[in-house]
C-alpha positions in Angstrom: 30.3 -18.0 -22.4 32.6 -15.4 -21.0 31.4 -12.6 -18.8 31.5 -10.3 -21.9 29.2 -12.6 -23.9 31.8 -14.3 -26.1 32.2 -18.0 -26.4 35.1 -19.5 -24.4 35.3 -22.6 -26.5 35.9 -21.2 -30.0 37.5 -23.7 -32.3 40.3 -21.5 -33.8 41.6 -24.2 -36.1 38.1 -24.7 -37.5 37.8 -20.9 -38.0 41.1 -20.8 -39.9 40.0 -23.7 -42.0 36.9 -21.8 -43.1 39.0 -18.8 -44.0 41.3 -21.0 -46.1 38.2 -22.4 -47.8 37.0 -18.9 -48.6 40.4 -17.9 -50.0 40.4 -21.0 -52.2 36.8 -21.0 -53.3 36.1 -17.3 -53.7 39.4 -15.8 -54.5 41.0 -18.7 -56.4 43.9 -19.1 -54.0 45.9 -22.3 -53.6 48.8 -23.4 -51.3 47.4 -21.2 -48.5 49.4 -20.8 -45.3 48.0 -18.6 -42.5 50.2 -17.0 -39.8 48.8 -15.2 -36.8 50.4 -12.0 -35.7 50.9 -10.5 -32.3 47.9 -8.3 -31.8 44.9 -8.2 -29.4 42.5 -9.2 -32.2 42.8 -12.0 -34.8 45.3 -10.4 -37.2 46.9 -12.7 -39.7 48.8 -12.8 -43.0 48.1 -15.5 -45.5 50.7 -16.6 -48.0 48.9 -17.8 -51.1 49.3 -18.6 -54.8 46.8 -16.5 -56.8 46.7 -16.1 -60.6 49.9 -18.1 -60.7 51.8 -15.6 -58.5 52.9 -16.2 -54.9 51.6 -13.3 -52.8 50.7 -12.3 -49.3 47.2 -11.2 -48.1 46.3 -9.3 -44.9 43.4 -10.8 -42.8 41.7 -8.7 -40.1 39.2 -10.5 -37.8 36.7 -9.4 -35.2 38.0 -8.7 -31.8 37.6 -11.4 -29.2 35.9 -9.2 -26.6 34.1 -5.8 -26.9 36.8 -3.1 -27.2 34.9 -0.5 -29.2 31.3 0.0 -30.4 31.7 -0.6 -34.1 31.2 -3.9 -35.9 33.8 -5.2 -38.3 31.7 -4.7 -41.4 31.4 -1.0 -40.5 35.2 -0.7 -40.7 35.0 -2.5 -44.1 32.4 -0.1 -45.4 34.3 3.0 -44.2 37.6 1.7 -45.8 35.8 1.1 -49.1 34.3 4.7 -49.0 37.8 6.1 -48.3 39.2 4.3 -51.3 36.4 5.5 -53.5 37.3 9.0 -52.5 40.9 8.9 -53.3 42.5 7.9 -50.0 45.3 5.4 -50.3 44.2 2.4 -48.2 44.7 -1.4 -48.5 42.5 -2.8 -51.2 39.7 -4.9 -49.8 39.6 -8.2 -51.8 36.9 -10.0 -49.9 34.8 -10.6 -46.8 34.4 -13.8 -44.8 31.1 -14.2 -43.1 32.2 -16.8 -40.5 34.4 -16.0 -38.8 34.0 -12.3 -39.8 37.2 -11.4 -41.5 38.2 -8.6 -43.9 40.6 -9.9 -46.7 42.9 -7.2 -47.9 45.9 -6.8 -50.2 49.2 -6.8 -48.4 50.9 -3.4 -48.4 54.6 -3.0 -47.9 55.9 -0.6 -45.4 56.8 -0.2 -41.7 55.1 1.2 -38.7 55.6 1.5 -34.9 54.6 -1.1 -32.3 50.9 -1.4 -31.8 51.0 -2.6 -28.2 52.5 -0.8 -25.2 54.5 -3.9 -24.1 56.0 -4.1 -27.6 57.0 -0.5 -27.3 58.6 -1.2 -24.0 60.5 -4.1 -25.5 61.6 -2.2 -28.6 61.6 1.6 -28.2 60.0 3.6 -31.0 62.4 5.7 -33.0 61.6 8.6 -35.3 64.0 8.2 -38.2 64.6 11.0 -40.8 62.6 9.0 -43.4 59.7 8.4 -41.0 59.6 12.1 -40.2 59.2 13.0 -43.8 56.5 10.4 -44.1 54.8 11.9 -41.0 54.8 15.3 -42.6 53.2 13.8 -45.7 50.7 12.0 -43.5 49.5 15.3 -42.1 48.9 16.5 -45.7 46.9 13.3 -46.4 45.0 13.7 -43.2 43.9 17.2 -44.2 42.8 15.8 -47.6 40.8 13.1 -45.8 39.1 15.6 -43.5 38.0 17.6 -46.6 36.0 14.8 -48.1 32.3 15.6 -47.7 30.9 13.8 -44.7 27.7 12.9 -46.6 29.8 10.2 -48.4 30.4 8.5 -45.1 26.9 8.9 -43.6 25.6 7.3 -46.8 27.8 4.3 -46.0 26.7 4.0 -42.4 28.5 6.6 -40.3 26.3 8.4 -37.8 25.8 12.1 -38.6 26.0 14.3 -35.5 23.0 16.6 -35.0 24.4 18.9 -32.3 27.8 20.2 -31.2 27.6 17.9 -28.2 27.2 14.9 -30.5 30.0 16.2 -32.7 32.4 16.5 -29.7 31.3 13.6 -27.6 29.3 11.2 -29.8 32.1 8.7 -30.2 32.8 8.8 -26.4 29.1 8.2 -25.6 29.1 5.1 -27.9 32.1 3.8 -25.9 30.4 4.6 -22.6 27.2 2.9 -23.6 29.3 -0.4 -23.8 30.2 0.1 -20.1 26.5 0.3 -19.2 25.6 -2.6 -21.3 28.3 -4.9 -19.9 27.9 -3.6 -16.4 31.6 -2.9 -16.1 32.7 0.5 -14.7 35.1 2.0 -12.1 35.9 5.3 -10.4 38.0 6.5 -13.3 35.1 6.0 -15.8 32.6 7.6 -13.4 34.9 10.7 -13.0 36.0 11.1 -16.6 32.6 10.7 -18.0 31.0 13.2 -15.7 33.8 15.8 -16.3 33.6 15.4 -20.1 29.9 16.0 -20.1 30.1 19.0 -17.8 32.9 20.6 -19.8 32.0 19.9 -23.4 33.1 22.9 -25.6 30.4 24.8 -27.5 32.6 25.7 -30.5 33.8 23.4 -33.2 36.2 23.3 -36.2 33.5 21.8 -38.4 32.5 18.3 -39.4 34.9 15.8 -41.0 35.2 12.0 -41.2 37.9 11.1 -38.7 40.3 8.2 -38.8 39.3 7.6 -35.2 42.8 6.1 -34.3 44.9 8.7 -35.9 48.6 8.2 -36.8 48.2 4.7 -38.3 50.0 4.5 -41.6 52.7 2.5 -43.3 55.7 4.1 -44.8 58.6 3.0 -47.1 61.5 5.4 -46.8 60.0 8.9 -46.8 56.8 7.8 -48.6 53.5 6.9 -47.1 52.3 3.6 -48.7 48.9 3.5 -47.1 46.6 4.8 -44.3 45.1 2.0 -42.2 42.9 1.0 -39.3 39.6 2.9 -39.5 37.7 0.6 -37.1 36.6 3.6 -35.0 36.4 6.1 -37.8 33.4 8.5 -37.4 32.1 11.9 -38.2 33.2 14.6 -35.8 35.5 17.6 -35.0 38.8 17.2 -36.9 40.7 18.4 -33.8 39.8 15.0 -32.3 42.2 13.2 -34.8 45.0 15.5 -33.8 44.3 14.9 -30.2 44.5 11.1 -30.9 47.9 11.7 -32.5 49.0 13.6 -29.4 47.7 10.8 -27.2 49.7 8.1 -28.9 53.0 10.0 -28.3 55.5 9.1 -27.0 54.4 5.5 -26.6 54.8 5.6 -30.3 57.4 8.3 -31.2 55.3 10.6 -33.3 58.0 13.2 -33.6 57.8 17.0 -33.1 54.0 17.4 -32.5 53.8 21.2 -32.7 55.6 21.1 -36.1 53.4 18.3 -37.3 50.2 20.1 -36.2 51.4 23.4 -37.8 52.0 21.4 -41.1 48.5 20.0 -40.8 47.0 23.5 -40.3 48.9 24.8 -43.4 47.6 21.9 -45.5 44.1 22.2 -44.2 44.0 26.0 -44.6 42.5 26.3 -41.1 43.9 27.4 -37.7 44.3 24.9 -34.9 41.9 25.0 -32.0 44.3 24.0 -29.2 41.6 24.2 -26.5 39.4 21.8 -28.4 42.4 19.5 -29.0 43.1 19.5 -25.3 39.5 18.5 -24.5 39.5 15.8 -27.2 42.8 14.4 -25.7 40.9 13.7 -22.5 38.0 12.2 -24.4 40.2 10.1 -26.7 42.3 8.6 -23.9 39.1 7.9 -21.9 37.7 6.1 -24.9 41.0 4.1 -25.1 40.6 3.1 -21.4 37.3 1.1 -21.9 38.5 -1.7 -24.1 41.5 -2.7 -21.9 39.3 -2.5 -18.8 36.7 -4.8 -20.4 39.5 -7.2 -21.4 40.5 -7.7 -17.8 37.1 -9.4 -17.3 37.3 -11.6 -20.4 38.0 -15.3 -20.1 37.7 -16.2 -23.8 40.6 -17.6 -25.9 43.4 -15.2 -27.0 43.8 -11.7 -25.9 46.6 -10.3 -23.7 45.6 -9.7 -20.1 48.8 -8.0 -19.0 48.7 -5.6 -21.9 45.2 -4.7 -20.8 46.4 -4.1 -17.2 49.3 -2.0 -18.4 47.1 0.1 -20.7 44.5 0.8 -18.0 47.3 2.2 -15.8 49.2 4.2 -18.4 46.2 5.5 -20.5 44.2 6.3 -17.4 47.0 8.3 -15.8 47.8 10.2 -19.0 44.1 11.1 -19.5 44.1 12.6 -16.0 47.2 14.5 -16.8 45.6 15.9 -19.9 42.6 16.9 -17.8 44.9 18.5 -15.2 46.4 20.7 -17.9 43.0 22.1 -18.8 42.0 22.7 -15.1 45.4 24.1 -14.1 46.0 21.4 -11.4 49.6 20.5 -10.7 49.9 16.8 -10.0 52.5 15.0 -7.8 53.9 11.5 -8.2 54.2 9.1 -5.3 57.6 7.3 -4.7 58.1 3.6 -5.2 59.1 2.0 -1.9 61.4 -1.0 -1.5 59.9 -4.3 -2.8 58.1 -6.5 -0.3 59.3 -10.1 0.2 56.9 -12.7 -1.2 59.0 -15.9 -1.2 56.4 -18.7 -1.7 54.4 -16.6 -4.2 57.6 -15.9 -6.2 58.6 -19.6 -6.2 55.2 -20.7 -7.4 54.9 -18.1 -10.1 58.4 -18.8 -11.3 57.5 -22.5 -11.6 54.4 -21.6 -13.6 56.4 -19.3 -15.9 59.0 -22.0 -16.5 56.3 -24.6 -17.4 54.6 -22.2 -19.8 58.0 -21.7 -21.5 58.1 -25.5 -22.0 54.8 -25.7 -23.9 55.5 -27.3 -27.3 55.4 -25.3 -30.5 52.1 -25.4 -32.3 50.3 -23.3 -34.9 48.1 -21.9 -32.1 51.0 -21.7 -29.6 53.7 -19.7 -31.2 56.6 -18.2 -29.2 54.8 -14.8 -29.0 51.7 -16.5 -27.6 53.8 -18.4 -25.0 55.3 -15.0 -24.0 51.9 -13.5 -23.5 51.0 -16.4 -21.2 54.3 -16.1 -19.3 53.7 -12.4 -18.8 50.8 -13.3 -16.4 52.9 -14.8 -13.7 55.6 -12.2 -14.2 53.1 -9.4 -13.8 51.5 -11.1 -10.7 54.9 -11.4 -9.1 55.8 -7.8 -9.7 52.4 -6.6 -8.4 52.7 -8.8 -5.4 56.0 -7.1 -4.4 54.1 -3.9 -3.9 50.7 -5.1 -2.9 50.7 -3.8 0.7 51.9 -0.4 -0.5 49.3 -0.1 -3.2 46.4 -1.4 -1.1 47.2 0.6 2.1 47.7 3.8 0.1 44.3 3.4 -1.6 42.5 2.7 1.6 44.1 5.7 3.3 43.3 8.0 0.3 39.7 6.9 0.1 39.2 7.3 3.8 40.6 10.9 3.6 38.4 11.8 0.6 35.2 10.3 2.0 35.7 10.9 5.7 34.8 7.3 6.4 36.7 4.5 8.1 37.7 2.1 5.4 38.5 -1.5 6.4 39.6 -3.2 3.2 40.4 -2.6 -0.5 37.0 -4.0 -1.5 35.3 -1.4 0.7 37.6 1.3 -0.7 36.6 0.5 -4.2 32.9 0.5 -3.4 33.0 3.8 -1.4 35.2 5.5 -3.9 32.9 4.7 -6.8 29.9 5.8 -4.8 31.5 9.1 -3.8 32.6 9.9 -7.4 29.2 9.1 -8.8 27.6 11.5 -6.3 30.2 14.3 -6.3 29.8 17.7 -7.9 32.4 19.9 -9.7 33.7 21.2 -6.4 35.2 17.8 -5.7 36.9 17.5 -9.1 40.4 18.4 -7.9 40.4 16.1 -4.9 39.1 13.1 -7.0 41.6 13.9 -9.8 44.5 13.9 -7.4 43.4 10.6 -5.8 42.9 8.8 -9.1 46.2 10.1 -10.5 48.1 8.9 -7.5 46.5 5.5 -7.7 47.3 5.0 -11.4 50.7 6.5 -10.9 51.5 3.8 -8.3 50.5 1.2 -10.8 52.7 2.8 -13.4 55.7 2.8 -11.0 55.1 -0.9 -10.3 55.1 -1.6 -14.0 58.3 0.3 -14.5 60.0 -1.4 -11.5 63.1 -0.4 -9.6 65.6 2.0 -11.2 63.7 2.4 -14.5 65.1 4.4 -17.4 64.2 8.0 -17.3 62.2 7.7 -20.5 60.4 4.5 -19.5 57.0 4.4 -21.3 55.1 3.6 -18.2 56.3 6.9 -16.7 56.0 9.1 -19.8 54.1 12.3 -19.0 51.4 13.9 -21.0 53.2 16.7 -22.8 51.4 20.1 -22.5 49.8 21.7 -25.5 48.0 24.8 -24.1 49.8 28.2 -24.0 50.6 29.5 -20.6 
């Protein structure tokens, strides 16, 4: 078993064979061919012959480590409820019990990259057609938010019983995973404390939320479906807009103020920008947990470097969203010259080359080899700045705590202890330290002479009037 409680010896070929058997026996498919897609979780498309017609199905499996607090059948039930209430979502054709898999009809249409590294490799572009589809998405989102929440609570969604639950219920479900797994860090300790102390007392009402807003397919200017409701829940509708804000510009979502104004017009309600600003911090903090947990997982699959990249970028942007609310101006460190690590570089280059020579296999496609090869590449890049990163952290923690810090391990321990005990009067000092730390990691990810718009360096765009 892995540290996170998942089996490290899953037989992926046997799992796929059981999926094929389900498609054949329950859905009447033949000539089934399954292809895994580049995602954190088991995402596949299946080319099948069904009712005499060659067609494609979409298969969504359970994540290989805990990234959010909702089971896969919860997502299935919410998607069915959305469909029954007029929301255009992929049709669910079946459910595989082992391995847990949702079988859906394939929907044509395009979308942006789902992973930060994909977005780094292929920059997200807002075309005129995608912009028109985004405007239409805002209208559809307003319609979704107008569906009575009782429809979803009857299907298994938790109904908030207080404003605190409405604003932070989803966050608390994420945070409970941290306590269950015994995995935390100074960012989680700081962000969780700040969110609880500063929870708004007003609300824009109750709606069912997409949870990971902005996920839709489009064909030309038309939205072909809304998708991915795995963390959908009942809460404040401003939280969905905050999520949309949090995704940009890693995914180019376009002119956010114009989109939000379009949503407000469609919903017939004014925007609450202060609530949206708060929810941005909460959403990005929620998004931090899964990648952090993934760094500890040793099960098959996953993408360790994607997790490390997301921890740095998402955490930094959460702190920048928090700084906007508190009025703190943050400064970036400067990347120094790279350190020389000759033998480490040679060894890691050898490992990367050998990974590249692994033979093609159904379970070792090119994208999977690239994920493995990203590990030595990332370690080499981090190694070139290790002394800078480590010595800066030690110095910062010593300055914050007033203690002599002898090592990185001691710095981690003392920083976490300090943050857990600190009151609101220490918020700004902790905020600056954590932002500097994550900014250093983002600079390392971007490397020397990065493009001005490198995703790892993208700032959190302000939303509050000044």
